[in-house]
C-alpha positions as CSV (number, residue, x, y, z in Angstrom):
1,M,-45.3,-3.8,53.2
2,I,-43.5,-6.2,55.5
3,A,-41.1,-7.1,52.7
4,E,-40.4,-3.4,52.0
5,M,-39.8,-2.8,55.7
6,L,-37.3,-5.7,55.9
7,F,-35.6,-4.5,52.6
8,Y,-35.1,-0.9,53.7
9,G,-34.4,-1.8,57.3
10,S,-31.6,-4.2,56.3
11,L,-30.3,-1.7,53.7
12,A,-30.2,1.0,56.4
13,L,-28.2,-1.2,58.8
14,L,-25.7,-2.0,56.1
15,L,-25.3,1.7,55.2
16,I,-24.8,2.5,58.9
17,T,-22.0,0.0,59.5
18,F,-20.2,0.3,56.2
19,V,-20.6,4.0,55.4
20,L,-22.3,6.3,58.0
21,Y,-20.5,5.1,61.2
22,P,-17.0,5.2,59.6
23,L,-17.7,8.7,58.1
24,L,-19.0,10.0,61.5
25,T,-16.1,8.6,63.5
26,M,-13.4,9.8,61.1
27,T,-15.0,13.3,60.9
28,V,-15.1,13.6,64.7
29,A,-11.6,12.3,65.0
30,A,-10.3,14.8,62.4
31,L,-11.8,17.6,64.5
32,R,-10.1,16.5,67.7
33,R,-6.4,17.0,68.6
34,D,-4.2,14.1,69.5
35,D,-4.1,13.5,73.2
36,A,-0.7,14.5,74.7
37,I,1.4,11.6,75.9
38,T,3.8,12.2,78.7
39,D,7.1,10.3,79.0
40,S,8.1,8.7,82.3
41,P,11.7,8.0,83.4
42,D,10.4,4.9,85.2
43,L,9.7,2.3,82.6
44,P,7.5,-0.7,83.7
45,V,8.6,-4.3,83.4
46,V,7.0,-5.8,80.3
47,S,6.4,-9.5,79.9
48,V,6.1,-10.5,76.3
49,I,3.8,-13.5,76.0
50,M,4.0,-15.7,72.8
51,P,2.0,-18.9,72.5
52,M,3.2,-21.1,69.7
53,Y,2.3,-24.2,67.8
54,N,4.6,-25.5,65.1
55,E,6.3,-22.2,64.3
56,E,9.7,-23.4,63.2
57,K,9.6,-21.2,60.1
58,V,9.3,-17.9,62.0
59,I,10.3,-18.5,65.7
60,R,14.0,-17.7,65.2
61,A,13.3,-14.4,63.3
62,K,10.6,-13.4,65.8
63,T,12.7,-14.1,68.9
64,E,15.6,-12.1,67.4
65,A,13.2,-9.2,66.7
66,L,12.0,-9.3,70.3
67,L,15.5,-9.2,71.7
68,A,16.3,-6.3,69.4
69,L,13.4,-4.2,70.7
70,D,14.4,-0.7,71.8
71,Y,13.5,-1.3,75.4
72,P,15.8,-1.8,78.4
73,S,16.8,-5.5,78.7
74,D,16.5,-5.4,82.5
75,R,12.8,-4.3,82.0
76,L,11.9,-7.0,79.5
77,E,10.9,-10.6,79.9
78,I,10.1,-12.9,77.0
79,I,8.0,-16.0,77.7
80,L,7.8,-18.5,74.8
81,G,5.1,-21.1,75.2
82,S,4.8,-24.2,73.0
83,D,1.4,-25.9,72.8
84,C,2.9,-29.4,72.4
85,S,4.6,-28.5,69.1
86,D,5.9,-31.5,67.1
87,D,8.3,-29.7,64.8
88,A,11.6,-27.9,65.6
89,T,9.8,-25.1,67.4
90,D,10.7,-26.4,70.9
91,E,14.3,-27.0,70.1
92,I,14.8,-23.5,68.7
93,A,13.0,-21.8,71.6
94,A,14.9,-23.9,74.2
95,R,18.2,-22.8,72.6
96,F,17.3,-19.2,72.9
97,A,16.3,-19.6,76.5
98,E,19.6,-21.2,77.3
99,H,21.6,-18.3,76.0
100,S,19.4,-15.4,77.2
101,R,18.4,-14.6,80.7
102,N,15.5,-12.6,79.4
103,I,13.8,-15.6,77.9
104,K,11.7,-18.3,79.5
105,F,10.6,-21.4,77.6
106,I,7.5,-23.3,78.7
107,R,6.1,-26.3,77.0
108,S,2.7,-27.9,77.4
109,E,2.8,-31.7,77.2
110,S,-0.7,-31.8,75.5
111,R,-2.5,-29.6,73.0
112,R,-4.5,-27.1,75.0
113,G,-5.4,-24.3,72.5
114,K,-4.3,-20.6,72.4
115,A,-6.6,-19.3,75.1
116,A,-5.5,-22.0,77.6
117,M,-1.8,-21.3,76.7
118,L,-2.3,-17.6,77.3
119,N,-3.9,-18.2,80.7
120,M,-1.0,-20.5,81.7
121,L,1.8,-18.3,80.4
122,V,0.4,-15.2,82.1
123,R,0.7,-16.9,85.5
124,H,4.4,-17.1,84.9
125,A,4.8,-13.4,84.0
126,S,6.4,-11.0,86.4
127,G,5.8,-7.8,84.4
128,E,3.4,-5.0,85.2
129,L,2.4,-5.0,81.5
130,L,1.8,-8.0,79.3
131,A,2.6,-7.8,75.5
132,I,0.6,-10.5,73.8
133,T,2.0,-11.4,70.4
134,D,1.8,-14.0,67.6
135,A,4.8,-15.8,66.3
136,N,4.5,-14.5,62.7
137,V,4.2,-10.8,63.7
138,M,7.5,-9.0,63.5
139,P,7.8,-5.8,65.6
140,T,9.9,-2.8,64.6
141,K,12.5,-1.8,67.2
142,G,10.6,1.2,68.6
143,C,7.2,-0.6,68.7
144,L,7.1,-1.5,72.3
145,M,8.4,1.8,73.6
146,Q,5.7,3.7,71.6
147,I,3.0,1.5,73.1
148,V,4.2,1.6,76.7
149,R,4.1,5.4,76.8
150,H,0.3,5.2,76.7
151,F,0.3,3.5,80.1
152,N,1.5,6.7,81.8
153,E,-2.2,7.6,81.6
154,P,-3.7,5.5,84.5
155,T,-7.1,5.1,82.6
156,T,-5.4,3.3,79.7
157,G,-5.9,-0.5,80.1
158,L,-4.9,-1.7,76.6
159,C,-3.0,-0.4,73.6
160,D,-2.3,-2.2,70.3
161,A,0.1,-1.9,67.5
162,W,-0.5,-1.0,63.8
163,P,0.1,-4.0,61.5
164,V,1.7,-3.6,58.1
165,N,0.8,-6.5,55.8
166,T,3.9,-7.2,53.8
167,G,2.1,-9.6,51.4
168,D,1.4,-8.1,48.0
169,S,0.7,-11.0,45.7
170,D,-1.6,-10.8,42.7
171,S,-2.2,-14.5,42.7
172,G,-4.5,-14.5,45.7
173,I,-6.1,-11.9,47.9
174,S,-3.3,-10.6,50.1
175,R,-3.4,-7.2,48.4
176,Q,-7.1,-7.0,49.1
177,E,-6.6,-8.2,52.7
178,K,-3.9,-5.6,53.1
179,E,-6.2,-2.7,52.0
180,Y,-9.1,-4.0,54.2
181,S,-6.7,-4.2,57.2
182,N,-5.4,-0.7,56.5
183,F,-9.0,0.6,56.5
184,E,-9.9,-1.2,59.7
185,M,-6.8,0.2,61.5
186,R,-7.6,3.7,60.3
187,L,-11.1,3.3,61.7
188,K,-9.8,1.9,65.0
189,Y,-7.4,4.8,65.4
190,A,-10.3,7.2,64.6
191,E,-12.3,5.5,67.3
192,T,-9.4,6.1,69.7
193,K,-9.4,9.8,68.9
194,A,-13.2,10.3,68.6
195,W,-14.6,8.1,71.3
196,H,-11.6,7.0,73.5
197,S,-12.8,3.5,73.0
198,M,-11.7,0.7,70.7
199,T,-13.3,-2.7,71.5
200,G,-11.4,-5.0,69.1
201,P,-7.6,-4.9,69.5
202,Y,-5.2,-6.2,66.8
203,G,-4.4,-9.6,68.3
204,G,-1.0,-9.9,66.7
205,F,0.6,-7.4,69.1
206,Y,-1.1,-5.6,72.0
207,V,-0.2,-4.6,75.5
208,V,-2.4,-4.8,78.5
209,R,-2.1,-4.2,82.3
210,K,-1.5,-7.5,83.9
211,E,-3.9,-6.7,86.8
212,L,-6.7,-6.3,84.2
213,F,-6.0,-9.4,82.1
214,P,-9.0,-11.8,82.4
215,V,-9.1,-15.5,82.5
216,I,-10.0,-16.4,79.0
217,P,-12.5,-19.2,78.4
218,E,-10.4,-22.1,77.0
219,K,-12.8,-22.6,74.0
220,M,-12.6,-19.0,73.0
221,L,-11.2,-18.5,69.5
222,A,-11.1,-14.7,69.4
223,D,-9.1,-14.2,72.6
224,D,-8.0,-10.7,71.7
225,L,-11.6,-9.5,71.4
226,F,-12.5,-11.1,74.7
227,V,-9.6,-9.3,76.4
228,G,-10.5,-6.0,74.8
229,L,-14.1,-6.2,75.9
230,S,-13.1,-7.2,79.4
231,I,-10.8,-4.1,79.6
232,V,-13.4,-1.6,78.4
233,T,-16.2,-3.0,80.5
234,Q,-14.1,-2.4,83.6
235,G,-14.0,1.3,82.7
236,F,-10.5,1.5,81.2
237,M,-9.6,2.8,77.7
238,A,-8.4,0.7,74.8
239,V,-6.4,2.7,72.3
240,N,-4.3,2.3,69.2
241,E,-0.8,3.7,68.5
242,P,-0.1,4.2,64.8
243,A,3.6,4.7,65.4
244,A,4.0,1.2,66.9
245,R,4.4,-0.7,63.6
246,V,4.6,-4.5,63.3
247,H,4.9,-6.5,60.1
248,E,2.8,-9.5,59.2
249,D,3.1,-11.5,56.0
250,I,-0.4,-12.8,55.4
251,P,-0.5,-15.7,52.8
252,S,-2.4,-15.0,49.6
253,D,-4.1,-18.4,49.4
254,I,-7.9,-17.8,49.2
255,K,-8.8,-21.1,50.9
256,G,-6.3,-20.4,53.7
257,Q,-7.7,-16.9,54.2
258,Y,-11.3,-18.3,54.2
259,R,-10.4,-20.8,57.0
260,R,-8.7,-17.9,58.9
261,R,-11.8,-15.7,58.5
262,V,-14.1,-18.5,59.6
263,R,-12.0,-18.9,62.8
264,I,-12.1,-15.2,63.4
265,A,-15.9,-15.0,62.8
266,T,-16.6,-18.0,65.0
267,G,-14.7,-16.2,67.8
268,A,-16.6,-13.0,67.2
269,F,-19.9,-14.8,67.6
270,Q,-18.6,-16.6,70.7
271,N,-17.9,-13.2,72.2
272,L,-21.4,-12.0,71.2
273,L,-23.0,-14.9,73.0
274,Q,-20.7,-14.3,76.0
275,W,-21.1,-10.5,76.3
276,G,-24.4,-9.7,74.4
277,P,-24.9,-6.9,71.9
278,M,-24.6,-4.2,74.6
279,P,-22.1,-5.4,77.2
280,R,-22.7,-4.2,80.7
281,G,-20.2,-1.6,81.8
282,L,-19.5,-0.1,78.4
283,S,-19.8,3.6,78.1
284,F,-22.3,5.1,75.6
285,A,-19.4,5.7,73.1
286,G,-18.1,2.1,73.7
287,S,-21.5,0.7,73.1
288,L,-21.8,2.8,69.9
289,C,-18.4,1.4,68.7
290,Y,-19.1,-2.2,69.5
291,F,-22.7,-2.4,68.2
292,T,-22.2,-0.3,65.1
293,H,-18.7,-1.4,64.1
294,K,-18.8,-5.0,65.2
295,V,-22.3,-6.5,65.8
296,I,-24.1,-5.1,62.8
297,R,-21.2,-6.0,60.5
298,W,-21.0,-9.6,61.8
299,F,-24.7,-10.0,60.7
300,S,-24.1,-8.4,57.3
301,P,-24.4,-11.7,55.3
302,I,-27.9,-12.2,56.8
303,L,-28.8,-8.6,56.0
304,F,-27.6,-9.2,52.4
305,I,-29.7,-12.4,52.2
306,I,-32.8,-10.5,53.5
307,I,-32.3,-7.8,50.9
308,F,-32.0,-10.4,48.1
309,M,-35.1,-12.4,49.2
310,T,-37.3,-9.4,49.8
311,S,-36.3,-7.8,46.4
312,V,-37.1,-11.1,44.7
313,I,-40.6,-11.1,46.4
314,L,-41.1,-7.4,45.3
315,S,-39.6,-7.8,41.8
316,G,-42.9,-8.8,40.2
317,E,-44.5,-5.5,41.3
318,S,-41.8,-3.0,40.4
319,L,-39.1,-2.6,37.8
320,Y,-36.9,-1.0,40.5
321,Y,-36.8,-4.2,42.6
322,F,-36.3,-6.3,39.5
323,A,-33.2,-4.1,38.7
324,V,-32.0,-4.6,42.4
325,V,-32.3,-8.4,41.9
326,F,-30.4,-8.3,38.6
327,G,-27.7,-6.2,40.2
328,Q,-27.2,-8.6,43.1
329,G,-27.1,-11.6,40.7
330,F,-24.4,-9.8,38.7
331,F,-22.5,-9.1,41.9
332,I,-22.6,-12.8,42.8
333,I,-21.4,-13.8,39.3
334,L,-18.3,-11.6,39.4
335,P,-16.3,-13.7,42.0
336,T,-17.1,-16.9,40.0
337,L,-15.7,-15.2,36.9
338,D,-12.6,-14.1,38.9
339,I,-12.0,-17.7,40.0
340,L,-12.4,-19.0,36.4
341,L,-10.0,-16.4,35.1
342,L,-7.5,-17.3,37.9
343,K,-7.6,-20.9,36.9
344,A,-6.8,-19.9,33.3
345,G,-3.8,-17.9,34.6
346,I,-5.5,-14.5,34.1
347,T,-5.6,-11.8,36.8
348,F,-8.1,-9.0,36.6
349,K,-7.5,-7.1,39.9
350,P,-10.9,-5.3,40.2
351,L,-12.7,-8.6,40.3
352,R,-10.6,-9.8,43.2
353,Y,-12.2,-7.2,45.5
354,F,-15.6,-8.8,44.8
355,T,-14.1,-12.2,45.6
356,Q,-12.6,-11.0,48.9
357,F,-15.9,-9.3,49.9
358,L,-18.0,-12.4,49.2
359,M,-15.4,-14.6,50.9
360,M,-15.5,-12.5,54.1
361,N,-19.3,-12.6,54.2
362,A,-19.4,-16.4,53.5
363,A,-16.9,-16.8,56.4
364,L,-19.1,-14.8,58.7
365,L,-22.0,-17.0,57.9
366,A,-20.0,-20.1,58.4
367,G,-18.6,-18.7,61.7
368,L,-22.1,-18.0,62.9
369,M,-23.2,-21.6,62.3
370,K,-20.1,-23.0,64.0
371,A,-20.6,-20.8,67.1
372,M,-24.3,-21.7,67.3
373,K,-23.4,-25.4,67.1
374,G,-20.8,-24.9,69.9
375,V,-17.0,-25.0,69.8
376,N,-15.5,-28.2,71.3
377,D,-12.0,-26.8,72.0
378,G,-9.8,-23.8,71.4
379,I,-7.1,-25.7,69.5
380,W,-5.9,-23.8,66.4
381,E,-3.8,-24.5,63.3
382,P,-1.6,-21.5,62.3
383,T,-2.0,-20.2,58.7
384,Q,0.7,-20.9,56.2
385,R,3.9,-19.1,57.3
386,V,5.9,-17.3,54.6
């Protein structure tokens, strides 16, 4: 009986986080009208904050994209911060700062990590709003203006952009990552409409009120999630703006994506240890979003393991559980088959979805173990830039 309770309890939690919660949220969102956004003639000063480490491949294109934003130049400040880069990043950034009064360049003389760099750069910002962005995320011209409009509502504390993954390779998992990212963004926008609460902003480009920006623990790997939780626990809204598009080319390399996912997962569990499963100050809707969308999903690999182990225990007593064990074994074999075919130069796209799903859950498990062991520093290595 205990094995059956664990089996069905784990299965129920998986159905809630992957099926029932998205369906409920998207249904409620579809029944609600979009909130009216009022324009204001008085645009706030925005400080764009961009921490960098060895970004010579993208820093020129990114800075040019920031300068091309459809936002008044006298209302825009761009702060480029190098975390002791040892390639041509500093030289390129310093050259931009010399030729543009909108740009400040700040270099750290030692590796500090992204969270520490953000804390340092924010202290140099003069804007009412902070736009936090990654070097490889390219904003469209109207992106910032679309986001800033939300801050005419005084209860809005954070608004993020909508990423468009430009990678579309069949050799790796960029196509699968693209589709997963699109689903997550649709769900976050639905959370904005349905519950007026979205706890996990897209870290590649989001805007926050400077007065609400927290001091981020320097060992924190998921700084965007920490900032988002800090905003909503203060009683402010975190929303998504689908018209604010940015482009991010995510490499298709499976190993690189696994390392990226492990870092994200480690940061997620760091936040869980910091805030708990039900952060104090969250509204009922915010708690529903955070626990159902985030916390349960972070523990999905453990729930899958429990289902497998209990079904093995019960398989000797029922043909149903034997079939469940067989189905899970077949599911585990499919990614192995995909990798073998890939080495032989054969791509069978449906198999790649199983590979990506298994990779994400393996990364969650690895991230949980890393977070439990403790993170020594917040130093990061950027993924391969395309």
